[in-house]
C-alpha positions as CSV (number, residue, x, y, z in Angstrom):
1,M,100.3,181.4,65.6
2,T,97.7,179.4,65.0
3,A,97.4,176.8,68.3
4,N,97.8,172.9,67.2
5,P,94.0,171.6,67.5
6,H,95.2,168.3,69.0
7,N,96.9,169.9,71.8
8,Q,93.8,171.6,73.0
9,T,91.4,169.5,75.8
10,P,88.5,168.4,74.0
11,R,85.4,169.0,74.9
12,W,83.4,167.1,77.4
13,F,81.7,163.9,75.8
14,S,83.0,164.5,72.5
15,R,84.6,162.0,70.1
16,R,87.8,162.8,71.3
17,W,87.3,162.9,74.8
18,W,85.3,159.5,75.2
19,L,88.8,157.9,72.9
20,A,91.3,159.5,75.6
21,R,89.1,158.0,78.5
22,G,89.2,154.6,77.2
23,Q,93.0,155.1,76.2
24,M,93.5,156.0,80.3
25,L,91.0,153.0,81.3
26,L,92.3,150.7,79.2
27,W,95.7,151.6,80.7
28,V,95.1,151.3,83.9
29,A,93.0,147.9,83.5
30,V,96.7,146.7,81.9
31,V,98.4,148.1,84.9
32,T,96.3,146.6,87.5
33,I,96.1,143.2,85.9
34,L,99.7,143.1,85.9
35,I,100.4,144.2,89.5
36,W,98.0,141.3,90.3
37,V,100.2,138.9,88.3
38,Y,103.5,140.1,90.1
39,A,101.9,140.0,93.3
40,D,100.5,136.2,92.8
41,L,104.3,135.4,91.3
42,E,106.3,136.8,94.4
43,F,103.4,136.1,97.2
44,T,104.9,132.8,98.9
45,Q,102.1,130.6,100.4
46,T,102.7,127.6,102.8
47,Q,100.2,124.7,103.1
48,E,100.3,121.7,105.0
49,V,99.2,118.3,103.0
50,T,99.1,114.7,104.0
51,V,100.4,112.0,101.2
52,T,100.4,108.4,100.7
53,F,103.7,107.8,98.6
54,V,103.1,104.8,96.2
55,L,106.7,103.2,96.0
56,E,107.7,101.5,92.5
57,T,110.1,99.7,92.6
58,G,110.2,97.3,89.3
59,P,110.6,94.0,88.5
60,G,114.3,94.1,89.7
61,L,113.5,95.5,93.0
62,I,111.7,94.7,96.2
63,Q,110.9,96.3,99.4
64,L,110.9,93.7,102.0
65,T,109.1,95.5,105.0
66,E,106.2,97.5,104.4
67,Y,107.0,100.6,106.4
68,D,104.1,103.4,106.5
69,T,104.3,105.8,104.2
70,Q,101.8,108.4,104.7
71,R,103.7,111.4,105.4
72,T,102.4,114.9,106.6
73,F,104.6,118.1,105.6
74,K,104.5,121.6,104.1
75,V,105.1,123.1,100.6
76,Q,105.6,126.5,99.7
77,G,105.5,128.5,96.9
78,N,103.2,130.9,94.8
79,R,99.2,130.8,94.9
80,N,98.7,128.8,91.8
81,G,101.0,126.4,92.0
82,V,99.8,125.3,95.6
83,D,96.2,124.8,94.3
84,R,97.8,123.3,91.3
85,F,99.3,120.4,93.3
86,E,96.8,120.5,95.9
87,Q,94.4,119.5,92.7
88,V,96.7,116.5,91.6
89,L,96.7,115.7,95.2
90,K,92.7,115.1,95.7
91,S,92.3,113.7,91.8
92,R,95.2,110.6,93.0
93,N,92.9,110.3,96.3
94,F,96.4,111.7,98.0
95,R,98.5,109.2,96.6
96,L,101.4,110.1,94.9
97,P,103.9,107.6,92.6
98,V,107.2,107.9,93.2
99,D,109.6,105.5,91.1
100,I,112.6,104.6,93.2
101,S,113.3,101.5,90.8
102,D,117.1,102.8,90.2
103,Q,117.7,103.0,93.7
104,P,120.1,100.2,95.1
105,P,119.4,97.3,97.5
106,R,119.8,99.0,100.9
107,R,118.5,99.8,104.4
108,G,118.1,103.4,105.4
109,G,115.6,106.5,104.7
110,L,114.7,108.6,101.5
111,S,113.9,112.1,102.7
112,I,110.5,114.1,101.6
113,E,112.5,116.4,99.3
114,A,113.8,113.4,97.4
115,L,110.8,111.4,96.8
116,L,108.9,114.6,95.7
117,A,112.1,115.4,93.3
118,R,111.3,111.9,91.5
119,N,107.3,113.1,90.7
120,E,106.5,115.3,87.5
121,E,103.7,116.7,89.3
122,F,105.3,118.3,92.2
123,Q,108.1,119.5,89.9
124,Q,105.7,121.1,87.8
125,S,104.4,123.2,90.2
126,G,107.6,124.5,91.4
127,L,107.2,124.2,94.5
128,A,109.2,123.9,97.4
129,V,109.0,121.3,100.9
130,V,109.6,123.3,104.2
131,P,112.4,121.3,105.9
132,G,111.6,119.2,108.9
133,A,109.4,116.3,107.7
134,A,109.8,112.5,108.6
135,E,111.8,110.7,106.0
136,L,110.4,107.0,104.5
137,R,112.3,104.1,105.6
138,L,113.4,101.7,103.2
139,N,114.2,98.2,103.0
140,L,115.0,97.4,99.3
141,D,116.7,94.1,98.4
142,S,117.1,93.0,94.8
143,T,115.1,90.1,93.3
144,V,115.8,86.6,92.1
145,V,113.8,84.5,89.5
146,K,113.7,80.8,90.0
147,T,111.8,78.2,88.4
148,V,110.4,75.7,90.8
149,D,108.1,72.5,90.4
150,I,104.7,72.5,91.7
151,H,103.8,70.3,94.7
152,F,99.6,68.7,94.4
153,A,98.2,69.4,97.9
154,Y,95.0,67.5,98.3
155,T,93.2,66.1,101.1
156,G,90.4,63.7,101.9
157,A,91.3,60.5,99.5
158,E,94.2,58.0,98.4
159,L,95.3,58.7,94.9
160,L,95.9,55.4,92.2
161,R,99.5,57.3,91.2
162,E,100.6,60.6,91.5
163,A,98.8,63.3,90.2
164,T,100.0,65.2,86.7
165,L,100.1,68.5,86.8
166,T,100.4,71.0,83.7
167,P,102.7,72.6,83.8
168,H,104.3,70.9,86.1
169,T,106.6,73.7,87.1
170,V,106.6,77.6,87.4
171,E,108.9,80.5,87.5
172,V,108.8,82.9,90.5
173,R,110.7,86.0,92.1
174,C,111.3,86.8,95.2
175,A,113.8,89.0,97.0
176,K,117.0,87.6,97.2
177,S,117.6,87.6,100.6
178,R,114.6,85.8,101.6
179,W,115.6,83.1,98.7
180,D,119.2,82.9,100.6
181,E,117.1,82.1,103.7
182,L,115.2,79.6,102.3
183,V,118.2,77.6,100.7
184,Q,119.8,77.9,104.4
185,A,117.1,76.5,106.0
186,K,116.6,73.7,103.6
187,T,113.4,74.8,102.3
188,P,112.0,72.1,100.0
189,L,111.8,74.8,96.7
190,V,108.3,74.0,95.2
191,I,104.9,75.5,95.6
192,H,102.1,74.3,96.3
193,T,98.6,74.3,94.8
194,Q,95.9,75.5,97.1
195,E,94.9,72.0,98.8
196,L,91.9,70.5,97.1
197,N,89.2,68.2,98.8
198,L,88.8,65.2,96.9
199,Q,85.9,63.8,99.3
200,N,84.1,65.9,96.4
201,F,85.1,63.8,93.3
202,A,84.1,59.9,92.5
203,A,86.3,57.4,93.3
204,G,87.5,55.0,90.5
205,K,87.5,57.3,87.7
206,P,90.0,59.9,86.0
207,Q,89.4,63.6,86.8
208,T,90.8,67.0,85.2
209,H,90.4,69.9,87.5
210,N,91.8,73.4,87.6
211,V,94.0,74.3,90.9
212,K,95.3,77.6,92.2
213,L,98.9,77.9,93.0
214,R,99.7,79.5,96.4
215,P,102.2,82.4,95.8
216,Q,104.6,80.9,99.0
217,I,107.3,78.7,99.6
218,G,107.6,77.6,103.3
219,T,106.8,80.8,104.9
220,V,107.9,83.3,102.3
221,N,105.9,85.0,100.0
222,V,106.8,85.3,96.1
223,V,105.2,86.4,92.9
224,I,104.3,84.1,90.7
225,D,105.2,85.0,87.0
226,G,102.5,83.4,84.5
227,P,99.5,81.8,85.0
228,A,98.3,81.0,88.6
229,T,96.7,78.2,88.1
230,V,97.5,74.3,86.6
231,S,95.4,71.4,85.7
232,A,95.5,68.5,87.7
233,E,94.7,65.0,86.2
234,F,94.2,62.4,88.9
235,Q,92.3,58.9,90.3
236,I,90.9,58.5,93.8
237,E,91.6,55.1,94.3
238,R,89.6,55.4,98.0
239,K,88.1,58.7,100.1
240,K,89.1,58.7,103.5
241,S,86.4,58.5,106.4
242,D,86.5,60.8,109.2
243,R,85.7,60.7,113.0
244,E,85.8,63.3,115.5
245,F,88.8,63.5,118.5
246,T,88.5,65.8,121.5
247,L,92.0,67.7,121.5
248,N,93.5,68.3,125.1
249,V,95.6,71.3,124.6
250,R,98.3,71.9,126.8
251,V,100.5,74.8,127.3
252,Q,104.4,74.9,126.9
253,M,106.7,77.7,128.2
254,P,110.1,78.7,128.5
255,P,112.2,76.6,131.5
256,S,113.3,79.1,132.9
257,W,110.2,80.6,133.6
258,L,109.5,77.3,136.2
259,E,112.7,78.8,138.3
260,D,112.2,83.0,137.8
261,D,109.3,85.1,139.3
262,T,107.1,84.8,136.4
263,W,104.7,83.0,138.0
264,K,104.3,85.5,141.1
265,L,104.5,88.5,138.7
266,Y,101.8,87.0,136.4
267,E,98.2,85.5,135.9
268,W,97.6,83.0,133.3
269,V,94.1,84.0,131.8
270,P,92.1,81.8,129.0
271,F,89.3,83.7,127.1
272,D,87.4,80.0,127.0
273,K,87.9,77.3,129.2
274,G,86.2,75.3,126.7
275,D,89.1,75.7,124.0
276,W,91.3,73.9,125.5
277,Q,89.0,70.8,125.3
278,Q,88.4,71.0,121.2
279,P,86.3,68.4,119.1
280,V,87.6,68.5,116.0
281,K,87.5,66.2,113.1
282,V,90.4,64.0,111.9
283,I,90.5,62.0,108.3
284,G,92.4,58.8,107.2
285,S,91.3,55.6,106.3
286,P,89.1,53.6,108.2
287,E,91.8,51.6,109.8
288,A,94.1,54.5,110.6
289,L,91.3,56.1,112.2
290,E,90.6,52.9,114.2
291,Q,94.1,52.3,115.5
292,L,93.7,56.5,116.4
293,Q,90.9,55.8,118.8
294,A,92.8,53.3,120.5
295,R,96.1,55.2,120.8
296,S,94.3,58.8,121.2
297,K,96.8,59.3,123.7
298,E,99.5,60.1,121.6
299,I,97.3,63.1,120.0
300,D,99.4,66.4,120.9
301,A,98.0,69.8,121.0
302,F,99.6,72.5,122.3
303,I,100.7,76.0,121.8
304,R,104.1,77.8,123.1
305,L,104.7,80.7,125.4
306,T,106.9,83.4,124.7
307,E,108.8,86.4,126.5
308,E,106.6,88.5,123.7
309,D,103.3,87.5,126.1
310,K,104.2,88.9,128.9
311,S,104.2,92.7,127.0
312,P,101.3,94.9,128.3
313,A,98.3,93.7,125.7
314,T,94.6,95.7,125.7
315,T,93.3,92.7,123.6
316,W,93.2,88.7,123.5
317,T,95.7,86.8,122.1
318,T,95.2,84.2,119.6
319,R,97.8,81.5,119.0
320,K,97.6,78.5,116.6
321,V,97.3,75.2,118.3
322,T,100.0,72.5,116.8
323,V,98.2,69.6,116.6
324,R,100.9,66.3,116.0
325,F,99.4,62.6,115.4
326,P,101.3,59.5,115.1
327,P,103.3,59.8,111.9
328,D,102.6,55.9,111.2
329,L,98.8,56.3,110.9
330,G,98.8,59.3,107.9
331,V,95.8,60.8,109.3
332,E,95.2,64.6,109.4
333,L,93.1,67.4,110.4
334,D,89.8,68.0,108.3
335,G,90.0,71.4,106.2
336,G,94.1,71.2,106.7
337,E,94.1,74.3,109.2
338,D,94.9,73.6,113.1
339,P,92.6,74.8,115.7
340,K,93.5,78.4,118.0
341,V,92.7,79.6,121.2
342,Q,93.1,82.5,122.7
343,F,94.3,84.1,126.6
344,R,96.1,86.8,128.5
345,L,99.2,87.2,130.9
346,D,98.2,89.6,133.5
347,K,99.8,91.1,135.9
348,R,99.2,90.3,139.0
């Protein structure tokens, strides 16, 4: 019987020998690649990351308290998933958006796992969160939209008549609970323009000026829906004069401090004694300033101390000085801002 030539061992370096060697190397390469792919899929890697979550609440929800949203936690998964997620974080400067607009108004926490479940990039990475990361605190409230009047705020002159504003109303948004506080406190529900110093305008002729709105009602911050400026038409009847006065700043304290051991335990330390006798510029009509000069003892300037001032502090406490003038004179501080003083209560 004649032997099958295909079963014979090919001669070295022959064409058949090279084909056989090539097929064997190809299979070795395929098997090696499959082993590496399988190993990468099966190998679990743990990586620590630090992320700042950017909470997107949408127009119908607002977060009242700006808690710290940066968290450090561990993720685990295959090497490719970890690398992809790290690249996403680097491209976003380690800030990760999370849509929580479907959450109901509530106070409480949200776990890192629940937050990342709302992020598409993390879900596509196939990673899991290692338990133990601190949850994020939330204080969510629904928003209300209200139409309020606009008030023209100005200083430095008296107007011939009330200014005409275009538009004279604006829509604002704020948290429902904050709006309820304004209503309960009977705060005037108006939004003010930035204060305009009329000393820079000529008297006796009509003026038109665009003024920015202040996104605030009382002490509550609001969001302005629409243009943030209004057009104000006004005419100055006469400008106000100014005169310098010296404020003698006094200190108000809880009455109980005069009866307990507060001043045995604490020492009052002013940062600069000169601040407690501050020169300020007051504006008003010449007649009113003349009367104020004669009634300067009726100027009341003070700060209030509270129990919180007893807390240990590494820096100086800065506080605005409340200034009250005789209400019948119609005078005010030039610039509209109260002066400030610095102090500290040190334990003896």
